[in-house]
C-alpha positions as CSV (number, residue, x, y, z in Angstrom):
1,M,88.0,56.5,75.2
2,P,85.7,58.1,77.8
3,D,87.1,59.4,81.0
4,T,85.4,57.3,83.7
5,E,87.4,58.8,86.6
6,S,86.1,62.3,86.2
7,P,82.5,61.6,87.3
8,A,83.8,59.8,90.4
9,L,86.1,62.7,91.2
10,F,83.3,65.2,90.9
11,K,81.1,63.0,93.1
12,Q,83.8,62.9,95.8
13,L,84.3,66.7,95.5
14,G,80.6,67.2,95.9
15,L,80.4,65.0,98.9
16,Y,83.4,66.8,100.5
17,L,81.8,70.2,99.9
18,T,78.4,69.2,101.4
19,K,79.8,67.2,104.3
20,S,83.0,69.1,105.3
21,I,82.8,72.6,103.9
22,F,79.2,73.9,104.4
23,T,79.2,73.1,108.1
24,P,79.3,75.0,111.4
25,R,83.0,74.3,111.4
26,L,83.4,76.7,108.5
27,V,81.6,79.4,110.5
28,K,84.0,78.8,113.4
29,F,86.9,78.9,111.0
30,G,85.6,82.2,109.7
31,I,85.4,83.7,113.2
32,V,88.9,82.6,114.0
33,G,90.1,83.9,110.7
34,A,88.5,87.3,111.4
35,S,90.5,87.4,114.7
36,G,93.6,86.5,112.7
37,V,92.9,89.4,110.4
38,V,92.8,91.7,113.4
39,V,96.1,90.3,114.7
40,N,97.7,90.5,111.3
41,M,96.5,93.9,110.3
42,G,97.2,95.3,113.8
43,A,100.7,94.0,114.0
44,L,101.4,95.1,110.4
45,Y,100.2,98.6,111.2
46,L,102.1,98.9,114.5
47,L,105.3,97.5,113.1
48,T,105.2,99.6,110.0
49,D,103.8,102.9,111.1
50,L,105.0,103.0,114.7
51,A,108.1,100.9,114.8
52,K,109.1,102.1,111.3
53,I,109.9,98.6,110.1
54,P,109.5,98.3,106.3
55,Y,106.0,96.8,105.5
56,F,107.5,93.9,103.6
57,V,109.5,92.8,106.7
58,A,106.7,93.7,109.1
59,S,104.3,91.6,107.1
60,V,106.3,88.4,107.7
61,I,106.2,89.0,111.4
62,A,102.5,89.9,111.3
63,I,101.7,86.7,109.3
64,E,103.6,84.6,111.8
65,L,101.8,86.1,114.8
66,S,98.4,85.5,113.1
67,I,99.4,81.9,112.2
68,I,100.3,81.2,115.9
69,S,97.1,82.9,117.1
70,N,94.8,81.1,114.6
71,F,96.5,77.7,115.2
72,T,95.8,77.9,118.9
73,V,92.1,78.9,118.6
74,N,91.5,76.5,115.7
75,L,93.0,73.6,117.8
76,L,91.0,74.5,120.9
77,W,87.7,75.4,119.2
78,T,87.3,74.8,115.5
79,W,88.7,71.3,115.4
80,S,88.3,70.5,119.1
81,D,86.6,67.3,118.2
82,R,89.8,66.1,116.6
83,S,92.2,67.5,119.2
84,A,93.0,64.0,120.7
85,E,94.1,62.7,117.3
86,G,97.8,63.0,116.7
87,T,100.2,65.3,118.5
88,V,100.0,69.0,119.0
89,W,103.5,69.4,117.6
90,G,102.6,67.4,114.5
91,K,99.5,69.6,114.0
92,L,101.6,72.8,114.6
93,V,104.1,71.7,111.9
94,R,101.4,70.8,109.4
95,Y,99.5,74.1,110.2
96,H,102.7,76.1,109.6
97,I,103.3,74.4,106.3
98,G,99.7,74.8,105.1
99,A,99.1,78.3,106.5
100,G,102.6,79.4,105.5
101,A,102.0,78.3,101.9
102,T,98.7,80.0,101.6
103,A,99.9,83.1,103.5
104,F,103.0,83.4,101.4
105,L,101.4,82.7,98.1
106,G,98.0,84.3,98.9
107,N,98.9,87.1,101.3
108,Y,102.6,88.1,101.0
109,L,103.0,88.0,97.2
110,I,99.7,89.9,96.6
111,L,100.7,92.4,99.3
112,I,104.0,93.1,97.5
113,A,102.5,93.1,94.0
114,L,99.6,95.4,94.8
115,T,101.7,97.8,96.8
116,E,104.7,98.0,94.6
117,F,103.2,97.6,91.1
118,F,99.8,99.1,91.5
119,G,100.5,101.7,94.2
120,M,97.8,100.5,96.7
121,H,98.2,101.3,100.3
122,Y,99.9,98.4,102.1
123,L,97.0,97.7,104.5
124,I,94.5,97.4,101.6
125,S,96.9,95.2,99.7
126,N,97.4,93.0,102.8
127,L,93.6,92.6,103.3
128,I,93.1,91.5,99.7
129,G,96.0,89.1,100.1
130,I,94.5,87.6,103.2
131,G,91.2,87.1,101.5
132,V,92.8,85.2,98.6
133,G,94.3,82.5,100.8
134,T,91.4,81.9,103.1
135,F,89.5,79.2,101.3
136,A,92.5,77.2,100.4
137,N,93.7,77.5,104.0
138,Y,90.4,76.0,105.3
139,I,90.6,73.0,103.0
140,I,94.3,72.3,103.9
141,N,93.5,72.5,107.6
142,D,90.4,70.2,107.3
143,L,92.0,67.6,105.2
144,W,95.6,67.6,106.5
145,T,96.4,69.6,109.6
146,F,93.4,68.5,111.7
147,R,92.6,65.5,109.6
148,H,90.2,62.9,111.0
149,K,91.7,59.5,111.2
150,K,89.2,56.9,110.2
């Protein structure tokens, strides 16, 4: 029996990619993300090297600071056209769930694995971890956190 749902799914995915991903919004998201990298890496360095907090604890604080920073700028700039839809608190909760999941799975676990098992410097491991979760984070935010109600 042929799978008739797969072509429709690929068509929907193609439409989403062309209409929602490859847009100026993605550029804005990238700029905000770059500022979040600065916040995350700066906080991680300061907390680890200056405050002498173990990197695996400092990383959790750095991730949270970058999540709050990125949420604020994404709300006010990247998805400003959707800011009137829903409540700020609802968006903040959804953003924390989405960004927290990608930050924990993409950032934190990779940071620990590359540092502990492969001996990489914790800042390089952190940067790689941030990169892994970025694309998934955009899709989660576009489809769920700052979703457009039709």
